[in-house]
N, C-alpha and C positions, 0 to 999 in steps of 0.2 A: 201527820205528815212531815218527812222530811223538807226540810228548810236550807242543810245546807251540809254538806261532805266537804272535807280536808285529810289530806294526808298527815299521819304524825311521823313527821322525819326522824324523832328521838326513838321512834317506836321499831325500827329496822332493825333487823335481826338475820345473819347468815353462819353457816359455819359447814364444814365436809367432816364428813364419817368415816370411818378408818376403810372400809368398802367403796368409798370412791363418792358416795351420796353427795349433793349437795343442797342444804335446805334454805330457804329464804322464809323471813316472815314481814310482811307490812300491815301496819297497823293505820285506821281510818277515825277521824274523828266526825262523828255525824249529831247532827242538831235537828231536832224534831217540834213541833209545836202541839204537841200532843203528850203528855205522861203516860198514856196507856198504849202507847204504841207498842206493838209485839217485835222480837228479833227477826220474827220474817220479815216486816213491813222492812228493817234496815236491811236486811239482807238483799231484799226485791228490789235495792235501788242500782239503777243502771251506772251508776259510779262507783259500786262495788264491785271489784272484782269477780268476773264469775267463775263456777266449779269448770275446773279443766284449761281454764285463760293461762296464756305462756304470762312468765315472767319478763315485765319492763319497769324502766324506771322512767321520771320525767327528763332526765338527761340524756334520754336515747340507749341507754344499755338495755339489750334484751338476752335473756337466755330462753334459746328455742326448746333448751333441753327440758327445763324446769315447767312443772304445770301446777297448775292451783289446784290441790287433794282436801283442802279443809277450810271451813270458814267457820268461823263464828261470830256471835254479839254480846255485848256485855253491858250492863245499862249501870249510868254512874249513880254510888249511893247519896252523892250529894245533891245531883240534880237528875231527875228521872226523866227530863228531857234531851239529855245528854247520853251519847252511847259511843262505845269504842267496839269498831268491828276487826276483826283479825283474820289475815288472810295467808295462810300456810303453802310454800311452794316447795317441791321436791323434784329430784330429777331419777326418781326410783327408776322409771321406765316410761317411755314413751307412750306405751299402752293405758297407763294409767288415766290419762287423758280423757280416755273413752270409758260411757258407762260399761258396768260390770258385764252387761249382757252383751255388750258390742266386743268386748276383746277376744284377741285371737287365742287360739287352741297351744296350752304350754304342753312342751316336751319333753322327756327325759331317757336316757339311753344307757342298759345296763347289759352285762354278762350273768348268766347263771351257767351250771353245769349240772346234767344229769347224765345217768348210766342206763344203757340198754344191754339187752342179752346177745351178743356175738357166738357163732362157731366157727369163724376164720379169721384172719389176721388180715393188715391191709395190702399183703402179698399175694391174698389167697389161700395161703395154707390153712389146713384143718386145724383147730383146737382140741389137739387130742395128745394124749402120750404115745410113747415109741412101740406101744402095744397097741394101738389104733382106739384106746379107750377117753372118755369122756373126761375130763376130769373132778374131783368130788366138789371142788368149787366153781360155781359155774362163771366163765367167761364174761365181761362186761366191757364196754366200752364205754369212756368220758364222750358226751355231744355236745358242744356247745348252744347255748340256746339264747337267741336276743331279744332281752324285754326292754318294752318301750311304755312306758309310762305317760298319759296324754290326761290333760285336766284343762275342763272347760267348764264357764260357768251356762247356769240354765235357769229357767225361770219356776220350774216347780222340778219336784224329786218325788215319783209314785212307783213303792218297791213292786207291787204290780203290774205297772208299765213298761218302770226301768231298771230294774235290779234281775224278778226272776227269769222274766224271759230271753236273757242274754248271758247271766253267768254260769261259770263253768259250760262254758258251750265253743266251737268252733265256728269260724267265718265258714257262711252257706254260701256267700259270694265273693267275686275278688275283692280283695281290700285293701289299701296301701299299695296294690303291684302285686299282691301274693293272690297264689290261688286257693282255690276252697277248700277247706282243710286245715290248713299252714297255721295260721293265727289262733290261740286258744285265751281266752279271756279268764283270765285269773283272779281278778278282784275289780270290784266296784264300789267306792266309797261318796260318800256326800255328806255336806253340812250346812246349816243355814248361817247365811252370813247377812248383812245391812251396811250399806254405805251409800251416803248423800242420799239418804231415806227410802232407798233401794234395796227391797230384800232378795236375794237369788241364791241360789244352791249350787255351788262350786261342785263340782263331780270329776271323780279320779278313777280312769281306766289303767288296768294293768295288764297289757298283752304279752304273751310268750309265743316267740315265733321259731317255727324248726323248718327247713329246706330240705333236712339231708337224706329223706326219703317221702315215697308218696303215704299220704294219711298218717303223718307222723303221731299225731295224738292220738292215733288207736294204739290199744295193748297186744303186744306182737311177742307171745313168751316164746321161748326156743321150745319145738316140740320133742320131746324127751320123757323118759319114766320107766319104770320097771317093767311094766306090763304092756302084752302085745292086745290084740285088737282080733276076733273071729266075725268077721261081718257076716257069716251065714247064719250063724247060730246066735250073734250077737249077745256073745260071753268074752270075758278076758280071760288071757292067759297070761304063765309067765313067761318074760320074754329073756329065755335063755341065751348065756353067750358062746359062742363058737366052740368052748370046751364044752359045752352041755351044764353049764352051771349057772345058777340063778345070780342074777347081777350085784354088785356088791356098790355097785353105783347108780346112776340114770343112765340111759343108753339112747342113742338117739334116734327117731323115730321119723320116719318119711311122708308121715302125714295122713296116710292110710291106717295106721295102728301096726305097721309092721317095722321092726329093727333096720336103722339106715345102714346099708349095706358099705359102710364108709372105708374097708377093706379092698372094694373091688375097684377096677379099671375099666372104665373111668369110674375117679370117685363122684358119686352123686351128691349134689349140693343137701345142706340142712332145708329142713322143713322148718316155716316160722306161721304161727296162728295170727291170725289177721281180726281180732275183735272190736266192733265200733261200741264203746261205752260212754261215749261223750254226743250229747247232741249239738245242733248246730243253728245259727242265726244271722240273720244280716247285721256286722256290723256298721254298714251304711248309714244304719236309721240313726248312728247318732251326731251325724253332719259334724265332724273333728274339723273339717278341712275348710270349712266354711267362714 
């Protein structure tokens, strides 16, 4: 049983780190009447600052941005009925005063670039040479991709429920205001942590977002090749050029297996295939905005 608690004024410590964080340390002398009392009994005393409590001193000074994030108790080697309780405060984040599972989602934003095939430039000009032939090297365009990394703590992590149904998929429902199919889940990471006796699983999601076209995460190769297609006989035949020669480089096709007549007026639009290679899932299941 605790019979007395007093703060050790000589035990107070404070400091400021290069990143601006401020730390405080308060120490308390605790006297019990039982040599077999445990550290849990000491820290359960209402006279010892609780986890998450704001830093304050008896002279009235209060730092509302500093919270008690670590508590400990050590028994005296000379007198087993005397303990020293230590409370450490930090201004690292006001969010840290909450239990791990009650903390808000944390976000990071970045940019990546991907390339997609194109058949005309930004002015609408067909990307061909002066003889109306496609270039040997396919034309590509760099497209910016918004990357959002979201981190949140969860009580559990089950790969069969929390990983496989979502990874390498696009959003099936509107997500963060983006239309279905615009958000791709590239990575999910999780780990096990403990804090203040609470075990939890920080989980990090890495989303890639494109809004440059409809169903942007489908594979959309430019329709081109060396062969034409005879739908009646279901056979291929060489896609001869206008001068009757086999093509030395891929020719543009019209989506029906025929050479695209890019020399005609008006010039027909190039054709892109649209292959759905990624499944979908409801990313709202993660409750990231709660």
